[in-house]
N, C-alpha and C positions, 0 to 999 in steps of 0.2 A: 619742422617746427621745433624750436629750441625751448625747453622748459627748465633750463638751469642757468645759473650765473654764479660769479665768484665775488665775494665782498670781504675785504680785510683778511684774505688768505683762506676763507671758508667757502666751500662750494654749497650752494643751495639748489637742490634738485626737487622739482615738483612733479607729482604723478599725473596731473591732468590740467586742462584749461580750467575746469571747475575749481580745482585747488588753487591755482594761481589767482583766479578772481576772488576767492574767499580770503586768501591771505594778503591780497593787495588792498583789501578794504580798510578804511579807517576804523579805529577801535570802536567796537560795538559789543555791548554785553551779551546781546543775543547770539552773535557769532561765537563768542566764548562759551556760552551755555550749550551751543550745538557741537562744540568740540572741533570747530573748523577754522578758528581764528589763528593769525600768526602768533607764534610763541612770544615774540618780542619785536621791538622796533626794527632791528636789523633784518629779521626775516620778512617783515612787512615791506621794507625798502627793497629787498631782493625780489620779492614778488612783483612789486611795482616796476622794477627794472625789466623783469621778464615780460610782464604784461605790455610794457611800452613798445617792445620789439615784435610782439605778435601782430598778425595782420587782421584786418577786418574779416577776411575769409576764415581765418583760424577760429575766430569767435562765432561766426555764423555757422560754421560747419561742426561746432561742438556745443550745441545748446545744453543747458544744465539739466534738462529733462528731454528724453528721446522723443523724436517726432512721432513715432508709431505708438508711443505710450501715453501721450498727453495732448489734449485738444487745444490747450492754450499755446503750446509750442506750434501746433499746426496753424492756428490763427495768425501767429506772429510771422512764421516763415512764409506762409502763402501770401501775405500782404506785401512782401518786399517787391519793389520795382526792380526787375532784373537788369534793365538797361543801366540804371543809375548804380546799382550794386556792382556791376561789372566794371564800371569806371573807377571804382574806389576799392575794390576787393583786395588789391595788393598794397594798399596804404598800411603802414604800421599804425598802431594805436597812438604812438607819439605824433606821427604826421597828422592823424585825424584831430588830435587835440589842438595842434598848432593851427590847423585850418579853422576850427571852430572859434578860437579866440583871436584869430587874425584880424587886423585892423580893416581889411578890405572885404571881410565876410560879413554880410548883413542878413536881414530877415529873409529875403528872397532866396539867397544861396542856402541858408540853413534849412528852410522848408523843403527845398528840392533834395538836399542831402539826406534828410531824415527819411525820405521814402525808400532809400536804399539800405537802411540800417535795421538790424534786429535789436531786440531789447538787451541782449547780452552785450552787444557792441556799445549801446548807449550807456549801460551800467559800467562797462569797462573804461570808457573814456572819462566818466565822472570820477572814477577812482584815481585818475591821474591829474585831477584838477584841484586847485586850492579853493577855499571858500570864495575868494575874490573872483577866481575864474568862473565859478558856478553862477555868481551874481551877474558878472559881466556878460556871459554868454546868454543867460536867460533873458536879460534885459533887451537883447537884440531882437527877440522874437515877439511878434504880435499875433496871438492866436485868438481868433474870434469864434463865437458860436451864437446861434439865434434860437430862442424858444418863443417867448412873447416879445422879449426885447433882446438886444444884442450886447453880449459881454465881451470884454477883452481888448477893446480899442485903446489906443494910446491916450494917456491922460485921464483914464478912468480907473478908479478903484472901487469895485463893488463889494457888497457885504451880504452875507446870509444872516437873516434875522432868525435866531434859534430860541423860541419861547418855551422851552421844555418845562414840564410840570411833573411833580412826583406822583400824581394820581390821574394825569390827563384831564384835569378839571377844566371844563370849557371856559368858565369865567376867568380862571387864573391865566389860562393861555391867552385869552383875548386881552387882558390887561397888559401882559408882557408884549403882545403884538403892538399895542398902541404906544407903549413906551418906546419900543425899538423904532417904530415908524417916525415918532417925534424926533428921534436922533438921526433920521435919514438912513436907517438900516432897512434891508429887505429888497434892495434893487436886484441883487443876485437871485434871491429866492426867499420866500417865507417857508422855512423848513424846520420841522419838529421831529425829534426822536420819540416815538411813542413808548409808553410803559406797557400798554396793552396792544398786542399785535392782532387782535381780533378784527374781523371785517367791519363789524358794527362800530367799534371804537375808532378805527382808522377813518371810516366814512364820516363820522361826526366831525373829526378834525379837518378833513378835506373840505367839508361843507362850511365849517366856520371860516376857514381861510378864503374860500370862494366868496362867501357872504361879505366879509370885510373888504376883500379886493374890489368887489362890485359896488358895494355901498359907497366907498370913498374913491372909486374910479382910479385904483392904483395900478400903474403899468408895471407889472412884475409877473412872477410865476410862483406856483405853489407846489409843495412836496411834503408828504409824510413819509419819513424814512423807515417804513415798514418793509417786511420781506417782499420780494418781487412777486411771489405768488399771491400774497394778500392783496397787493395793489392791483394785480391783474383782475382779481375777482371784483374789486371795487369798480374798476372800469366797466366790467361786464354788467354790473348792476346800475350803471348810469351815474356813478359818482364823478364829480368834476375833477379830473386828474390832469395836471399840466406835465409833471415830471414823474417818471418811474425810477425808483431808487433800488440799489442793491450794493452791499459791501462785496468786494471782489478780491480774489487772490491771484497769485502768479502761477498757479498750477491747477490742473483739473481736479486733483485730490483736494486741494484747498477750496475750490469752488463747491465741490460736493459736500465738504464740511459746512459750508455756508448754506447748503440746501438747494442748489440749483446746478443745472448743466447748461452747456451752450445752446442746446435745443430749446430749453425753457427761455433763455435770454433772447433768442431769436423770436420766439413767440411773443414775449413781452414787448420787444421793440416794435414788432409789426402791429400789435394791438394798440400801443400808444400812438403810433402814427395814424392808425385808422379811426380809433374811437376816443382818443384823448382830447382834451380841450385846448391844448397849446397850438399856436400857429406853426411852430416848428421851423426848420426840420430837425432841430436838435432837442430830443425829448427824454434823454436818459441822464441820470445822476448816479455817479459811483463814488464810493469812499474806499480808501486803502490805508495802509500803515505798515511800516517796516516791522517785521516780526510776526505778522499774522499767520504766515505759513508754518513757521516753527511751532507756534502755539497749537496747531492742529496736526503736527507731525506730517506736514505736506510740503516740506521744503526740499526734499530729495537730496539732502546733503549740500545744498547751495546756500550761499550767504544771503542775508536778508536784503541787501541792496539790489542784488540781481533779481531776486524774486519780486521786489517792489517795481523794478523797471518792467518786468513781465506783466504786472498788473496794467500798466499804461499801454503796453502793446496790445493786450487783450481789449482794454476799454476802447481803443481807437476804432475797432471794428464797428462800434455802435455810434460813432460820431456824437459823443455826449455833450450836453450843454455845460455840465459841471463835473469835475473830478476834484477831490481834495484828499490829501493825506492827513489823517488824524494823527499828527506826528508823534505826540508824546502820550497817547491815550492808553496804550497797552501796559506800560509800566517799566520799572527799572530792570526787569529781567531781559529786556530787549534794547532799551536805550537808558543807560544808567544815570546819567547826569546831564546838566545843562549843555556841556560841550557836545555831547553826543546828540542831544535833541536839536541843537542849532545846526550842526553839520547835516543831520538827516533831513531837516526841513529844507535846507538849501539844495541838497542832492535831489530830493524828490521833486522840488519845483523845477529845477533845471531839466531833469529827465522827462517830466511830463510835458513841458513845453517843447523840448526837442523831439519828442514822440509825435507832437502835433495836436495835443488835446488842450482844452480850456482848463487851466490848472489853478487851483486855489490851495490854501493850506489852513487847516485848523491848528492854530498856534497854541498848543495846549500841553498840559502835563497833569498827571495824577498826583494826588496828595502825598504819596509815599515815595516820590522820586526826589533825587537831590537837585532840585531846581526850584525857582521861585518866580514871582511876578516880574522882577527886573530882568530875568533871563528871557522870559517871553517877550518883553518889550524890545530886547536886543534883537531877537529873531524877527519880530514884526517889523522893526526898522530896516533890517537887512532885506527882508522880502519886499518892503516898499521900494527900496533902491532897485531891486530886481524886476519891478513891474509885475508883481503877482496879480492875477486876474481878480481874485476876491479873497476875503478873509471872513471869519465868523464872529458874530457878536452875541453875547448872552447878558442877561441882567446882572449887573454888578461884577461881571467877570467870573462868576461862580455858577456853574451849571448844577443846580440842586438835584436834578434827576440822575444825570450821569456821574455826578460827584467828581468832577474834574475842573480845572481852571483853564480859561481861554479868554481872549480880550473882551472887554465890556463894550457896550454901545458907544460910550464916551471915548474909549481907546481907539476904536475904528474911525470915529469922526476926527480924532486928533491926527491919525495917520493921513487922512485926506488933506488936512490943513498943512501938515508937515511937508508933504511932497507935492502940494498943489494939484491934488487929484480931485476929480469930480465924481459924483454918482453917475450911473447910466443916464444918458441924455433925457429920455422920456420921464424917468423917475425924478430927475432934478427939476424938470418942468412942473411935475406934480408937487414937489416940495415947495416950489415958488408959489404955485396956486394956493397951497395950504398956509402960506405965510411963514414957512420955516426958514426960507432964505430969500434974499432980495439982492439982485445984481451980483449973485455969486457969493454973498456973505450971509452968515447966520444972523437971524433976527433974535429979538428977545423971546420969541415964541419957541425957538429951537429947544428941543428936549422937554417941552411942556405937553404931556399927554392929555391934559384936560381939553385941548382943542377938539378932541374926538368925542367928547361927551355931550349929550343933548341933541345929537342929530338923529 
């Protein structure tokens, strides 16, 4: 295994596969904060050159966290299809990239290939791809999942309706729900981030969602993005829960910082399947984001892109209905500006789909980052080209509880129009019944939440 190369008369020697991966990553402020980034563009190019010649086996055999030390590594490694892996283990990473972007490689071939790849391999090939490569390859893949309805089919762009409120006020949440529904949001999920993670408060919101869903016969699924243990207790108390949520990390230490272990996640998954209210079989919802592991000192000296890929490898064990990267939420310490946010969003979407999970993106930024609404619209447009499964919509594009910016209900509706995408089929039929669309076109009632009042 060769870990050195020569560029312009200078020899670049790397100490490990982990170091090659870190220094081959596109510029990220989080990697620089961690002290593992390439010193300059030449060292980054050298690392990419070395990475391109490493084999699939080199990356599989050198996970960034040891197998015996980390349950996330064990989940990823144990899931590999050994027959497929043995067919490709001697491919160089350059050859793997060429296969992925090849004109004759489609959805079927990529889905089979992915079963022989570890997360380090998926992250490694992403580092060798341009933004257009990431869009082109992701677009090839159709990854579907079914909770109460099916997400991810070609021609569909779903949206999570996120009616967050600064005090979890039920009336305020309900008003935001109706506004979002009037704009055709919520086919992916009615999903709220609670201020109060208590069982009583989370139960009230789940019951509100269920009441609205049942009253208006809305074909969708519901989720309160509380801690997994809180939602488990809600289920045990008979609260109607469609999807169980948890933020996840790419290492055991990171997941422990989030307050759970794989044993707890296994219990939650089994409970959701046995006592949850969804049809299933996909009953889990996970969120991720580059830099989460570094923020809890759980990155093990690995770069944030590799750790993000490992999140998806871990998520795959639980066949989630939804996974999304909250791409610009953590802040400029990890993704400094719009260029880094756009790159990370495209990387994460590609890696999630190649891993084989139903992937969405929260196209967002915090208010102290060097990015703005136009930058988010650029990323949203690129993800529309890449056939992202779903995006998130909030009132006015400004989440008043989380204090960050993400697309508005109107923005998501515009994306559907721009790319000729439809809501999930059953949800679109419901919109037609409500008079929001007719023959596939928006009516004068579209966006008018008053249609819900008085019933």
